[in-house]
C-alpha positions in Angstrom: -20.3 28.4 -25.4 -22.6 30.6 -27.5 -22.9 29.6 -31.2 -24.0 32.2 -33.8 -24.6 32.0 -37.5 -24.3 35.2 -39.5 -25.3 35.6 -43.1 -23.6 38.2 -45.2 -24.7 39.4 -48.6 -21.3 40.7 -49.8 -18.0 39.0 -50.6 -16.6 39.7 -47.1 -17.1 41.6 -43.9 -14.3 43.3 -41.8 -13.6 41.3 -38.6 -14.3 44.4 -36.4 -17.6 45.0 -38.2 -18.6 41.3 -37.7 -18.0 41.6 -34.0 -20.2 44.7 -34.0 -23.2 43.2 -35.9 -23.1 40.1 -33.6 -23.5 42.4 -30.6 -20.2 41.5 -29.0 -19.1 45.1 -29.1 -20.8 48.5 -29.3 -18.7 49.9 -32.2 -16.2 49.1 -34.8 -13.5 50.8 -32.7 -14.4 48.5 -29.8 -14.2 45.6 -32.2 -10.6 46.6 -33.2 -9.7 46.9 -29.5 -11.1 43.4 -28.8 -9.1 41.9 -31.7 -5.9 43.7 -30.4 -6.2 41.7 -27.1 -5.4 38.5 -29.0 -8.4 36.5 -27.9 -10.0 36.4 -31.4 -9.3 33.4 -33.6 -10.2 32.9 -37.3 -10.4 29.3 -38.5 -8.6 28.3 -35.3 -5.7 30.7 -35.7 -5.1 33.8 -33.5 -6.0 36.9 -35.6 -4.6 40.3 -34.8 -5.6 42.0 -38.1 -8.5 44.1 -37.0 -10.1 44.5 -40.4 -9.3 41.0 -41.7 -11.7 40.1 -44.5 -14.1 37.4 -43.2 -15.7 35.5 -46.0 -18.6 32.9 -46.0 -17.3 29.6 -44.8 -15.0 31.1 -42.2 -15.4 30.7 -38.4 -14.5 33.3 -35.8 -14.1 32.4 -32.1 -13.9 34.9 -29.3 -12.1 33.5 -26.3 -14.0 30.4 -25.1 -17.3 32.3 -25.1 -18.6 32.7 -28.7 -18.2 30.9 -32.0 -19.5 32.7 -35.2 -20.0 30.7 -38.4 -20.2 33.1 -41.4 -22.4 32.0 -44.3 -23.5 33.6 -47.6 -26.9 35.0 -47.7 -29.2 33.2 -50.1 -29.4 34.8 -53.5 -32.6 36.4 -54.5 
């Protein structure tokens, strides 16, 4: 299983955009389609809201392939 850590410098990122910046899909639309398949979990629960707000401290899992830990970017 691949494990990724992503830092965001905003309050949240839309789930479909997170999948895009992690390189799991080519576009936000493809991210929405991936979420619609039902294989994406947020904090261990199936997530079907394509633009769910993902905040630092949350974990996203795609099937049994990828786990993404979302962290806050260090303040400058």
